[in-house]
C-alpha positions in Angstrom: -7.4 21.8 -70.5 -9.9 24.6 -71.9 -13.0 23.0 -73.1 -13.3 22.6 -77.0 -16.7 22.7 -78.6 -17.7 21.1 -82.0 -21.2 21.2 -83.7 -22.4 18.4 -81.4 -19.7 17.8 -78.7 -17.8 19.4 -76.0 -14.3 18.1 -75.0 -13.5 18.8 -71.4 -12.1 17.6 -68.3 -13.9 14.9 -66.2 -16.4 16.1 -63.6 -17.6 14.1 -60.6 -21.1 13.7 -62.3 -19.4 11.8 -65.0 -18.5 8.8 -62.8 -21.7 6.6 -63.5 -21.7 7.1 -67.3 -17.8 6.6 -67.4 -18.2 3.3 -65.3 -21.2 2.1 -67.5 -19.4 2.1 -70.8 -15.9 1.0 -69.4 -17.5 -1.9 -67.8 -19.3 -2.9 -71.0 -17.6 -6.0 -72.3 -18.2 -5.1 -75.9 -16.6 -1.6 -75.4 -13.7 -3.3 -73.5 -13.2 -5.9 -76.3 -10.0 -4.2 -77.7 -9.2 -2.3 -74.7 -6.5 -3.0 -72.2 -8.9 -4.0 -69.4 -11.0 -7.1 -69.1 -13.3 -6.0 -66.1 -13.8 -2.3 -65.0 -15.0 -2.0 -61.4 -16.2 1.1 -59.4 -13.1 1.2 -57.6 -11.1 1.3 -60.9 -13.3 4.3 -62.0 -12.9 6.1 -58.7 -9.0 5.6 -58.8 -9.1 6.9 -62.5 -11.2 10.0 -61.6 -8.9 10.8 -58.5 -5.6 10.4 -60.8 -7.2 12.6 -63.6 -8.0 15.2 -61.0 -4.0 15.5 -60.6 -3.2 15.0 -64.4 -1.6 18.0 -66.0 -2.5 18.3 -69.7 0.4 18.2 -71.9 3.0 16.9 -69.4 5.6 14.9 -71.4 5.5 11.2 -70.3 2.0 11.5 -69.0 -1.6 10.3 -70.2 -4.3 12.8 -69.9 -7.9 11.6 -70.8 -10.4 14.1 -72.3 -14.1 13.7 -71.7 -16.2 13.6 -74.6 -19.6 15.1 -73.8 -22.9 15.9 -75.8 -22.8 19.6 -76.4 -26.4 20.2 -75.7 -26.7 18.0 -72.5 -23.2 17.9 -71.4 -23.8 14.1 -70.9 -20.5 12.1 -71.2 -20.3 9.8 -74.3 -16.9 8.7 -74.1 -13.2 9.8 -73.8 -9.9 10.3 -75.7 -6.6 9.4 -74.3 -3.6 11.5 -75.0 -0.2 10.3 -74.0 2.4 13.0 -74.3 5.3 11.1 -75.2 7.4 14.3 -75.3 7.0 17.8 -76.1 6.3 17.1 -79.8 4.9 13.5 -80.1 1.4 12.4 -78.7 -0.1 8.8 -78.9 -4.0 8.9 -79.3 -6.7 6.4 -78.0 -10.4 6.6 -77.7 -13.4 4.8 -75.9 -17.1 5.4 -76.8 -20.1 4.1 -75.1 -21.8 1.5 -77.4 -25.1 3.3 -77.6 -23.3 6.2 -79.2 -21.0 4.3 -81.7 -21.5 4.6 -85.5 -22.8 8.3 -85.3 -19.5 10.0 -86.2 -19.0 11.4 -82.6 -15.3 10.0 -82.1 -14.3 11.4 -85.8 -15.6 14.7 -84.7 -13.9 14.5 -81.3 -10.6 13.4 -82.8 -10.6 16.0 -85.4 -11.0 18.7 -82.9 -8.2 17.3 -80.8 -5.9 17.0 -83.7 -6.6 20.6 -84.4 -5.4 21.5 -81.0 -2.5 19.3 -81.2 -1.2 20.3 -84.4 -2.1 23.8 -84.2 -1.7 25.6 -80.8 0.5 22.9 -79.2 2.7 22.4 -82.5 2.9 18.6 -82.1 5.1 17.1 -84.7 3.4 13.5 -84.8 0.4 11.7 -83.5 0.4 7.8 -83.3 -2.0 5.3 -82.3 -1.7 1.4 -81.7 -4.7 -0.9 -81.9 -5.6 -4.6 -82.0 -5.6 -5.6 -85.8 -9.0 -7.1 -85.1 -10.4 -3.6 -84.4 -11.6 -2.7 -87.8 -13.8 0.2 -86.9 -10.8 1.9 -85.2 -8.5 1.4 -88.2 -11.3 2.9 -90.6 -11.5 5.9 -88.2 -7.8 6.5 -88.2 -7.7 6.1 -92.0 -10.5 8.7 -92.3 -8.6 11.2 -90.3 -5.5 10.8 -92.5 -3.5 8.4 -90.4 -1.2 6.0 -92.2 -0.6 2.5 -91.2 3.1 2.2 -90.4 3.6 -1.1 -89.0 2.1 -4.6 -88.2 3.6 -5.7 -84.9 3.2 -9.5 -84.6 2.5 -10.8 -81.2 3.9 -8.0 -79.6 1.3 -7.8 -76.7 0.1 -10.4 -74.2 -3.6 -9.3 -74.2 -6.4 -11.0 -72.2 -4.7 -14.3 -72.0 -3.1 -14.7 -75.5 -0.4 -13.1 -77.6 -1.8 -10.5 -80.1 -1.0 -8.2 -83.1 -1.2 -4.5 -83.3 -1.2 -2.0 -85.9 0.8 1.2 -85.6 -0.7 4.2 -87.3 0.7 7.8 -87.3 -0.1 11.3 -88.7 2.6 14.1 -89.3 1.7 17.6 -88.7 2.6 18.5 -92.4 0.0 15.6 -93.4 -2.5 17.0 -91.2 -2.1 20.6 -92.6 -2.1 19.5 -96.2 -5.3 17.5 -95.6 -6.9 20.2 -93.6 -6.3 22.8 -96.2 -7.8 20.7 -98.9 -11.1 20.4 -96.8 -13.4 22.6 -95.0 -12.4 24.9 -92.1 -12.4 23.1 -88.6 -15.6 22.6 -86.8 -14.2 23.4 -83.5 -15.2 26.5 -81.8 -14.2 28.1 -78.5 -17.0 27.6 -75.8 -19.6 30.1 -75.3 
C-alpha cells in the first residue's frame, strides 16, 4: 500500500520499529475490551508482523492492517483493519492506543481510507461489525456516514459469554453524496 497522509497522520504499512508500540496498545486491557483477543503477547505481535510482511493489500478474502502513525514523528498510534471480502466489498475495523483516543485520529484515518476505497479502488460497500456496548465505535461510524443495518443477537461467543453485535455499512453512492456536500478530502499524497 502506498502511504496516505492527512494533516496529522500517515497511514502506512507496519515497520519493524512499530513492534513495541503495537504490542503496548494491543496488550492494554481497556483497548482490548471490545476486540477479539483477551491477552496479547510478544509472540502474538511477532506473528502478526510476520504475517503482515507477506500480506497483499486488496487481495480478496484477506485481512490487511494499515498502521496509523503521527505524521510529524511517524510514531505508531494504532491501526485500521481492512478485510477485502471480495473485489468490491470491504469490512473495516480499527484499534487505537488509549493515550490517543478522543482526539479525532481514527475519524481522520478512516475518512482517508474510505476515500481510497470508494475512490481509486472503486469499492461498492464497506461494512463494520462491533460489540453493541462499544458506543464510541458506533458514534464514530455514524459520524462517518455509516448506517446501522442490523442488531445481531447473541451471534458471537466472546470472552466467555454470548454477545450481541451491530452491523453497520456504507455504500459508495452514500459516501459520494456525503463527500460532495462537505469539504474536500484532507488526504494528500506523501511528500
